The first five atom37 places (N, CA, C, CB, O) and aatype in JSON, in Angstrom:
{
  "aatype": [12, 16, 11, 6, 8, 14, 8, 7, 9, 2, 10, 14, 5, 19, 11, 19, 5, 3, 16, 6, 6, 9, 16, 3, 6, 9, 0, 16, 16, 9, 9, 1, 1, 0, 9, 2, 13, 18, 15, 15, 9, 5, 0, 3, 3, 7, 8, 17, 14, 7, 3, 18, 7, 7, 14, 12, 13, 10, 12, 14, 7, 10, 19, 15, 0, 10, 7],
  "atom_mask": [
    [1, 1, 1, 1, 1],
    [1, 1, 1, 1, 1],
    [1, 1, 1, 1, 1],
    [1, 1, 1, 1, 1],
    [1, 1, 1, 1, 1],
    [1, 1, 1, 1, 1],
    [1, 1, 1, 1, 1],
    [1, 1, 1, 0, 1],
    [1, 1, 1, 1, 1],
    [1, 1, 1, 1, 1],
    [1, 1, 1, 1, 1],
    [1, 1, 1, 1, 1],
    [1, 1, 1, 1, 1],
    [1, 1, 1, 1, 1],
    [1, 1, 1, 1, 1],
    [1, 1, 1, 1, 1],
    [1, 1, 1, 1, 1],
    [1, 1, 1, 1, 1],
    [1, 1, 1, 1, 1],
    [1, 1, 1, 1, 1],
    [1, 1, 1, 1, 1],
    [1, 1, 1, 1, 1],
    [1, 1, 1, 1, 1],
    [1, 1, 1, 1, 1],
    [1, 1, 1, 1, 1],
    [1, 1, 1, 1, 1],
    [1, 1, 1, 1, 1],
    [1, 1, 1, 1, 1],
    [1, 1, 1, 1, 1],
    [1, 1, 1, 1, 1],
    [1, 1, 1, 1, 1],
    [1, 1, 1, 1, 1],
    [1, 1, 1, 1, 1],
    [1, 1, 1, 1, 1],
    [1, 1, 1, 1, 1],
    [1, 1, 1, 1, 1],
    [1, 1, 1, 1, 1],
    [1, 1, 1, 1, 1],
    [1, 1, 1, 1, 1],
    [1, 1, 1, 1, 1],
    [1, 1, 1, 1, 1],
    [1, 1, 1, 1, 1],
    [1, 1, 1, 1, 1],
    [1, 1, 1, 1, 1],
    [1, 1, 1, 1, 1],
    [1, 1, 1, 0, 1],
    [1, 1, 1, 1, 1],
    [1, 1, 1, 1, 1],
    [1, 1, 1, 1, 1],
    [1, 1, 1, 0, 1],
    [1, 1, 1, 1, 1],
    [1, 1, 1, 1, 1],
    [1, 1, 1, 0, 1],
    [1, 1, 1, 0, 1],
    [1, 1, 1, 1, 1],
    [1, 1, 1, 1, 1],
    [1, 1, 1, 1, 1],
    [1, 1, 1, 1, 1],
    [1, 1, 1, 1, 1],
    [1, 1, 1, 1, 1],
    [1, 1, 1, 0, 1],
    [1, 1, 1, 1, 1],
    [1, 1, 1, 1, 1],
    [1, 1, 1, 1, 1],
    [1, 1, 1, 1, 1],
    [1, 1, 1, 1, 1],
    [1, 1, 1, 0, 1]
  ],
  "atom_positions": [
    [[131.32, 43.14, 104.68], [131.81, 44.4, 105.21], [131.64, 44.47, 106.72], [131.09, 45.56, 104.55], [132.4, 45.16, 107.4]],
    [[130.67, 43.76, 107.26], [130.43, 43.8, 108.7], [131.61, 43.22, 109.47], [129.15, 43.05, 109.05], [131.92, 43.68, 110.57]],
    [[132.28, 42.21, 108.89], [133.44, 41.62, 109.55], [134.61, 42.58, 109.58], [133.85, 40.32, 108.85], [135.4, 42.57, 110.52]],
    [[134.74, 43.42, 108.54], [135.83, 44.39, 108.49], [135.57, 45.61, 109.38], [136.05, 44.85, 107.06], [136.52, 46.23, 109.86]],
    [[134.3, 45.95, 109.59], [133.94, 47.14, 110.36], [132.95, 46.8, 111.46], [133.36, 48.22, 109.43], [131.79, 47.2, 111.38]],
    [[133.36, 46.07, 112.48], [132.4, 45.78, 113.56], [132.06, 47.06, 114.31], [132.97, 44.72, 114.53], [132.94, 47.87, 114.61]],
    [[130.78, 47.24, 114.62], [130.36, 48.48, 115.27], [130.53, 48.45, 116.77], [128.93, 48.77, 114.93], [130.57, 49.5, 117.4]],
    [[130.63, 47.29, 117.37], [130.94, 47.19, 118.79], [129.82, 47.53, 119.75], [0.0, 0.0, 0.0], [129.86, 47.08, 120.9]],
    [[128.84, 48.29, 119.33], [127.74, 48.65, 120.23], [126.6, 47.66, 119.99], [127.26, 50.14, 119.98], [126.13, 47.5, 118.86]],
    [[126.17, 47.02, 121.04], [125.1, 46.04, 120.93], [123.85, 46.61, 121.6], [125.52, 44.68, 121.56], [123.65, 46.43, 122.8]],
    [[123.03, 47.28, 120.81], [121.8, 47.87, 121.34], [120.68, 46.84, 121.26], [121.42, 49.16, 120.56], [120.63, 46.05, 120.32]],
    [[119.78, 46.84, 122.23], [118.69, 45.86, 122.22], [117.69, 46.15, 121.1], [117.97, 45.85, 123.57], [117.45, 47.3, 120.74]],
    [[117.11, 45.07, 120.58], [116.07, 45.22, 119.57], [114.8, 45.72, 120.24], [115.82, 43.87, 118.83], [114.44, 45.26, 121.33]],
    [[114.12, 46.65, 119.6], [112.92, 47.25, 120.16], [111.71, 46.74, 119.39], [112.99, 48.81, 120.12], [111.65, 46.85, 118.17]],
    [[110.76, 46.19, 120.11], [109.49, 45.75, 119.51], [108.42, 46.74, 119.92], [109.12, 44.28, 119.95], [108.21, 46.98, 121.11]],
    [[107.74, 47.32, 118.95], [106.7, 48.31, 119.22], [105.36, 47.74, 118.74], [107.02, 49.69, 118.52], [105.23, 47.33, 117.59]],
    [[104.4, 47.72, 119.63], [103.06, 47.25, 119.29], [102.3, 48.36, 118.57], [102.29, 46.78, 120.55], [102.67, 49.53, 118.65]],
    [[101.24, 48.0, 117.87], [100.44, 48.99, 117.12], [99.84, 50.05, 118.03], [99.33, 48.3, 116.35], [99.73, 51.21, 117.64]],
    [[99.46, 49.67, 119.23], [98.8, 50.6, 120.13], [99.77, 51.3, 121.08], [97.75, 49.88, 120.93], [99.36, 52.14, 121.88]],
    [[101.03, 50.95, 121.0], [102.02, 51.51, 121.94], [102.5, 52.89, 121.48], [103.22, 50.55, 122.07], [102.68, 53.14, 120.28]],
    [[102.68, 53.76, 122.43], [103.2, 55.1, 122.16], [104.72, 55.02, 121.98], [102.83, 56.1, 123.33], [105.41, 54.36, 122.75]],
    [[105.23, 55.68, 120.95], [106.68, 55.69, 120.69], [107.28, 56.88, 121.43], [106.99, 55.76, 119.16], [106.96, 58.03, 121.15]],
    [[108.17, 56.58, 122.37], [108.81, 57.62, 123.16], [110.11, 58.05, 122.48], [109.09, 57.13, 124.6], [110.56, 57.44, 121.51]],
    [[110.71, 59.12, 123.0], [111.99, 59.59, 122.48], [113.08, 58.53, 122.66], [112.41, 60.89, 123.18], [113.94, 58.36, 121.79]],
    [[113.04, 57.81, 123.77], [114.04, 56.78, 124.03], [113.94, 55.64, 123.01], [113.86, 56.22, 125.45], [114.97, 55.15, 122.53]],
    [[112.73, 55.22, 122.69], [112.53, 54.15, 121.7], [113.0, 54.61, 120.33], [111.04, 53.72, 121.65], [113.7, 53.87, 119.64]],
    [[112.63, 55.81, 119.93], [113.03, 56.33, 118.63], [114.55, 56.48, 118.53], [112.35, 57.68, 118.37], [115.13, 56.16, 117.49]],
    [[115.18, 56.95, 119.58], [116.63, 57.1, 119.6], [117.32, 55.75, 119.48], [117.07, 57.8, 120.88], [118.3, 55.63, 118.74]],
    [[116.83, 54.74, 120.17], [117.42, 53.41, 120.1], [117.28, 52.84, 118.69], [116.76, 52.46, 121.12], [118.23, 52.25, 118.17]],
    [[116.13, 53.0, 118.07], [115.91, 52.5, 116.72], [116.83, 53.19, 115.73], [114.45, 52.69, 116.31], [117.41, 52.54, 114.86]],
    [[116.96, 54.5, 115.84], [117.83, 55.25, 114.93], [119.28, 54.87, 115.13], [117.64, 56.77, 115.14], [120.02, 54.72, 114.15]],
    [[119.72, 54.69, 116.37], [121.11, 54.29, 116.63], [121.41, 52.91, 116.09], [121.4, 54.33, 118.12], [122.5, 52.67, 115.56]],
    [[120.44, 51.98, 116.21], [120.63, 50.64, 115.65], [120.78, 50.72, 114.13], [119.46, 49.73, 116.02], [121.62, 50.03, 113.55]],
    [[119.97, 51.54, 113.49], [120.04, 51.69, 112.03], [121.37, 52.3, 111.6], [118.88, 52.55, 111.52], [122.0, 51.82, 110.65]],
    [[121.81, 53.33, 112.29], [123.08, 53.98, 111.96], [124.24, 53.01, 112.17], [123.29, 55.25, 112.82], [125.15, 52.95, 111.35]],
    [[124.22, 52.25, 113.26], [125.28, 51.26, 113.51], [125.31, 50.2, 112.41], [125.08, 50.6, 114.87], [126.38, 49.8, 111.97]],
    [[124.14, 49.74, 111.98], [124.08, 48.73, 110.93], [124.67, 49.28, 109.64], [122.65, 48.26, 110.71], [125.55, 48.65, 109.05]],
    [[124.18, 50.43, 109.18], [124.64, 50.96, 107.9], [126.1, 51.39, 107.94], [123.78, 52.11, 107.49], [126.79, 51.29, 106.92]],
    [[126.59, 51.87, 109.07], [128.0, 52.22, 109.14], [128.88, 50.98, 109.16], [128.28, 53.08, 110.38], [130.04, 51.05, 108.75]],
    [[128.36, 49.85, 109.63], [129.15, 48.63, 109.64], [129.27, 48.01, 108.25], [128.55, 47.63, 110.6], [130.23, 47.28, 107.99]],
    [[128.33, 48.27, 107.34], [128.41, 47.71, 105.99], [128.91, 48.72, 104.97], [127.06, 47.19, 105.57], [128.96, 48.41, 103.77]],
    [[129.27, 49.91, 105.41], [129.76, 50.94, 104.5], [131.25, 50.71, 104.21], [129.55, 52.36, 105.1], [132.01, 50.39, 105.12]],
    [[131.65, 50.86, 102.95], [133.04, 50.69, 102.56], [133.87, 51.89, 103.02], [133.15, 50.51, 101.03], [133.32, 52.92, 103.42]],
    [[135.18, 51.73, 102.95], [136.08, 52.8, 103.4], [135.95, 54.08, 102.57], [137.51, 52.32, 103.35], [136.15, 55.18, 103.09]],
    [[135.61, 53.94, 101.3], [135.48, 55.14, 100.47], [134.09, 55.77, 100.53], [135.81, 54.8, 99.04], [133.84, 56.76, 99.84]],
    [[133.19, 55.22, 101.35], [131.92, 55.87, 101.6], [130.7, 55.27, 100.93], [0.0, 0.0, 0.0], [129.58, 55.66, 101.25]],
    [[130.89, 54.32, 100.0], [129.71, 53.75, 99.34], [129.31, 52.44, 100.02], [129.98, 53.52, 97.84], [130.06, 51.88, 100.82]],
    [[128.12, 51.96, 99.69], [127.63, 50.7, 100.2], [127.68, 49.68, 99.07], [126.18, 50.84, 100.78], [126.8, 49.68, 98.21]],
    [[128.69, 48.8, 99.06], [128.8, 47.84, 97.97], [127.66, 46.83, 98.0], [130.14, 47.12, 98.03], [127.13, 46.5, 99.06]],
    [[127.31, 46.36, 96.84], [126.23, 45.37, 96.77], [126.3, 44.58, 95.48], [0.0, 0.0, 0.0], [127.17, 44.81, 94.64]],
    [[125.39, 43.67, 95.33], [125.33, 42.86, 94.14], [124.71, 43.65, 92.99], [124.53, 41.57, 94.4], [124.04, 44.67, 93.19]],
    [[124.95, 43.16, 91.8], [124.34, 43.74, 90.6], [122.83, 43.55, 90.69], [124.9, 43.09, 89.3], [122.37, 42.48, 91.1]],
    [[122.08, 44.54, 90.34], [120.64, 44.49, 90.46], [119.92, 43.68, 89.41], [0.0, 0.0, 0.0], [118.7, 43.52, 89.47]],
    [[120.67, 43.15, 88.43], [120.05, 42.34, 87.39], [119.12, 43.17, 86.53], [0.0, 0.0, 0.0], [119.39, 44.35, 86.28]],
    [[118.04, 42.58, 86.06], [117.13, 43.32, 85.16], [116.48, 44.53, 85.83], [116.05, 42.39, 84.66], [116.08, 45.47, 85.14]],
    [[116.37, 44.52, 87.15], [115.75, 45.67, 87.82], [116.62, 46.92, 87.67], [115.53, 45.37, 89.32], [116.12, 48.04, 87.82]],
    [[117.92, 46.76, 87.37], [118.81, 47.88, 87.15], [118.36, 48.67, 85.92], [120.25, 47.4, 86.98], [118.53, 49.89, 85.88]],
    [[117.79, 47.98, 84.93], [117.37, 48.63, 83.69], [115.93, 49.14, 83.74], [117.52, 47.66, 82.54], [115.51, 49.87, 82.85]],
    [[115.2, 48.77, 84.75], [113.76, 49.07, 84.81], [113.44, 50.57, 84.78], [113.18, 48.46, 86.06], [112.5, 50.93, 84.07]],
    [[114.13, 51.47, 85.5], [113.76, 52.9, 85.43], [113.84, 53.47, 84.02], [114.66, 53.7, 86.33], [112.99, 54.27, 83.63]],
    [[114.84, 53.06, 83.25], [114.95, 53.53, 81.87], [113.82, 53.02, 81.0], [0.0, 0.0, 0.0], [113.3, 53.74, 80.15]],
    [[113.43, 51.77, 81.21], [112.31, 51.21, 80.45], [110.99, 51.88, 80.8], [112.21, 49.72, 80.68], [110.16, 52.13, 79.93]],
    [[110.81, 52.15, 82.07], [109.56, 52.78, 82.51], [109.44, 54.18, 81.93], [109.47, 52.82, 84.05], [108.37, 54.58, 81.47]],
    [[110.53, 54.94, 81.95], [110.47, 56.3, 81.43], [110.35, 56.31, 79.91], [111.71, 57.09, 81.86], [109.74, 57.23, 79.35]],
    [[110.91, 55.31, 79.23], [110.8, 55.25, 77.77], [109.4, 54.87, 77.33], [111.82, 54.26, 77.2], [108.91, 55.32, 76.3]],
    [[108.74, 54.03, 78.13], [107.4, 53.59, 77.76], [106.31, 54.52, 78.26], [107.16, 52.2, 78.29], [105.18, 54.5, 77.76]],
    [[106.66, 55.33, 79.25], [105.66, 56.16, 79.9], [105.38, 57.4, 79.2], [0.0, 0.0, 0.0], [104.55, 58.19, 79.66]]
  ]
}
């Protein structure tokens, strides 16, 4: 999907250390990178296509039945 919907904005990757204070600018850049990524893999009808989850797809039903 990324090839069909290139986002065009190339924001720099932000590395934050454990002791570093997160500023508004850093948080904004991180959020914009995330939004650009997810909008680039989103299909035209609004969903995010993906692979079948395999056995993990059935796990919530099994957990609730056994719980």
